[in-house]
Every structure is written in structure tokens, then in C-alpha cells.
N, C-alpha and C positions, 0 to 999 in steps of 0.2 A: 503494500499500500504506499510506503514511503517512497519507492521507486517511481510508482505512478503520480504521486504528488509532485515529485521532482520534475517530471516529464511535463505535467500540466503547467506548472508555474514558469519553467524555461520556455514552453511554447507561447505562454501569454506574453513574456517579456520581449519575445521575437516580435510579436504582434505590436507591442507598444513601441519598439524601435521603428518599424514601419510607419506608424502613425506619426511619430515625432519627425521622421524624415519627409514626411507629406506636409506636415504643418510648415516646416522650416522651408521647403520649397516655396510654398504659398506666401511666407514672409518675404523670402528673398526676392520675389517678383512683384512686390507691391508697386514697384516703379516701371515695371515693364508694359508698354502700351499693349492693349488689347489682351492681356493675359487673363485666363479664366481659372478661377480657384478649383481645386480638386478635393473631394472628401473620401475616405477610405471606409468601405462598409465591412463591419465586423459582425461575424455570426457565431453563434454556438455549433460545435460539431455535432455529428450524429449520436444519439444515446443509445446505449446498449443495455439489454436486459441481463443482469447477473443472476447465476443459479448456483446451488450447491446440491449434493445429494446426501445430506444428513438428517432429512426429514423422515416423518414416520416412526413407529415403535421400534423398528428394526434399523433405523437410521439408513434406509436405502431408497428413500424417495426425493424425488427432486422438488426443491422449493425455491421460490424466487426470493432473492435478496434486495429486489429493486433495480434501479438503472444506475449507469455510470456514464459520466459525460468526459469526453478527452479533451476538454478545453475549448478554445475559441481559435478561429482563423480569419484571415481577410478574405471576404467574399467577392470583392471587386471595388473599382473606383467609379466615383461619380463626379462628373464635371458640371460646374454650375456656369451655364451660358448666358446669365442675365447680364445685361449690357452695363458697362462702366460709364463713369461721368465723361463727357467730352469737354476736353481742355484746349484752349486756344494756344497755338504755338507761333503762327505768323508764317510758317515755312510752307512753300508751295508744294512741296513733296510730301507734307504730312496730310493724310487723307483719313477720315473717320466716316464709319457707316452708323447712321442713326436710325436703327431699326433691326430687323433680322437679316441674317446672311453674312458671307465670308468673302473676303477678297480671295481671288483664285491665282495661284502660283504655278509655273512649270518647274517642278523638282527635278532631281536627278533620275536617270533610267527611264525617262519619259512617263514618269509619274505626275500626278496632279496633286498639289496640297492646297489646304484652305487656311486662312489665318484672319483674325480681327486686327492684327498689328498693321496699321497703315503708315509705319514710319519707313518710308520708301526713300530711294536715292536715284540719281541718273548715273549709269555705269559710263565708262570710257566709250563705248559704242553706241551711247545716246540711248539705250534702253531704260525703261523704268524697272527697276529691281528692288527687292526687299533687302534688308540690311544683311541677310545671309547671301545675298547674290542671286537670288532665283528670280527670273523674269516674272513680272505681273502681267497677267493675261487680260485681254480686253475682247470685245466681239464687235466685228465690223457689220456694216450695213446687210450683208448677205447672211449673217447670223453665224459666222464662223469665228472660232478662237483666234486671236493674233496677239503677238507682242506688241508692246506700246513704245514707240520711239518718239523721242522729245527733241525735235529740231528747233533751232534757234534759242532765243533767250526767253521766250515765253513758254510757260506751261500752266494751263488752266484747265479746271474740272468743274463742270456746272453740278448743280443738284441732282441731276438725273444720271450723272457719270460720264457725260460726253466730254471726250478730251480735246482741247483747243478748237472747239466748234466743229469737229469732224464728226464722220459718221461712225467713229470708234468709241465704243462705250466701255468703261471699266466692267469687268465680267464678276459682278457680285452674285455668288452662287448661294441659293436658299436650299435647305434641306427639310424633309418632312420630320415632324417630331420622333423622338426616340431613335434617331439615327445613330448607329455605333460608329464611334470615331476611334481611331489609333493616335495617340499622340506622338509626334516626332519633334525632338529638342523641346523647348519651352513653350513654343507658340504656334507651332504648325500642326494640323491635322489631317489625317488621311482617312479615306473611307472606301469600301468597295462597293457602296451603293450606287445604282444606275439611274435612280430616281432624283434627278437634278433639275433645277429651274432657276430662273433669274429673279432677283428680288427687286422690289420696287422701293426700297429704303432709301432714304435721303441721303445723298453724299455732302460731306462738309469738308471742303478743302482749307488746310491751314489749322486743322484741328486734329487732335488724336484722342482716342478712347483710353481711359486709364483703366488699370486693372480693376476687376470687381473684389479685391481682397479687403476684407476689413481686419487691419492690422491689430487692432486690439483683440478681436475675436480670436485671432491665430495666437496672439501672446497667451490668452487665458487658456486655450487648449493645450498649448506646450507646457504651461505650468501643471495643468490637470495630469496630463501623460507623465511628466516628471515625477509628481507626486505618487501617482499609481506604481510607476516603475520601482520607486524607493521602497514602497510597500511590498512589492513583490520580492525585492531583494531581501527585505527582512525575512519573509516567509522562507525563501530559499536558504538563507543562513541557518534558521531554525530547523529546517529539515534536514540539512547537512549535519548539524551538531546531534541531532536525534539519530540518523543514521550512523554516525561514527560512534556514539555511545552504545547503540545496539550491537553493531560489530565487536566492539571491544569487550562488552560484557558476554557475549556468546563465545567468544575466543577464550576467555577466563574460564567460563564454565565447561 
């Protein structure tokens, strides 16, 4: 029973470590434009019935001793996609989405990525790219994806996403609710879904969307996890002392 308790406490401490890492990542990205906070979902593991065969007059009948739980585990991660506050920067290449949708990026290996981080820049070849260097995709008048080139000294985007008054529009992709995303890096999302659409959200040039992280809430979570971790450390220490005492007494006898 002591060995099982050691196992359960150790498992719980591993869960707490993952939760602390997640809270730390949220806090570290409080100033990352468009960052969406994550929460980890914790669940109890499956319970099992425990029996022995010492029941009955002849101690040969099975009797139930109840159930045993093997601890907790991380069941998954939940991303909160609620919109952050839009803050004015005055930079022409800073763009924010006021509403649902994601900027669309051409990532490596021909894949497509999606982000709410509109902190863009103009590359040496005049393409509009993300801070990671991925081309920002637009859509031309024929409805085909295209990279966006910024020629000359002027770069403007209207509220509908049209670039420099042309027929090229920022490709702001909308997804159905409950779409499954895979996070790549800190701020780019990938998905295998084929159900895509264009968002009619308003585009704001010269603005960036703030992270939707509540720093005070994350600090409180980190303190709670730290205290729970300390409690589990004390339990682990007591179990270890009990096990040592048991082994030593058995050895003397």
C-alpha cells in the first residue's frame, strides 16, 4: 500500500509540474501580440474494484474491498480563443483582426498556418511576412491565394482587408466552432480541417491585438500549484520515512 501511495503522489507531482509549466508559458507571453492562453484539463484515472478471497465461514469466498484510484492525469489542453484588447501602435505593418478569424501564413513544407499575431514586416524581397519570416497570404479577385508584395513607400490596408486599394485582400480565415488546432511555436496554429471560410471581421491597420492572458490570474494559479506541490512533497517525505522504518523493522525481526 505504501508503494502504491508513493506512485500516486509521484504521478500527481508530475501533473503539477506540467500545470506550472503551462501557467509559466501563459505568463511569459503576456506581451506577445495575439497570444491565446491555454489551460490544462486534469482528470482522475479509472477506478478499479479490489477484491480478496478471505470471505465466508471457510475464508474462501470473494468479497469486495471497494475501489482504488490510481491518481490523476492530464487529459488535454484547452485554448481560450477570446479576443484580446486592440492597442494602437501607429506602425503600418501592424494589423489586428477585430472579430473572428485568423491571418493565414504559408509555412514550411507547403503547409498553411494561422495566427492572430498581426505584427508583420516587409522582407527584403518586398513580401509581407510574419516575424518568423512566413509569407502572409492574401486572396486576389479570382479567389486564389496569393502572397502580398509591398511595392513603393506606401502600404495601406482598409477595414475590409484590401491592400493598397487593389483587388488583393488579406486572407482572414474563419473556422467552425470546436475546430481542433495543433499549436506550433507560441502563436501559430495548424489544423487538418477542410472546412474553411473567409471572415468578415473588421481589419484595423496600425493596431495589434494584445494577449488574452490575465497576469494576476496566472500568478494566483502558479502560487496554488506551488503550495499543492509542497504539500505533496511533505506527503512523499512521510511515506518515504514510513517505508524505511518498515523495512528496517522487518530486517531486525
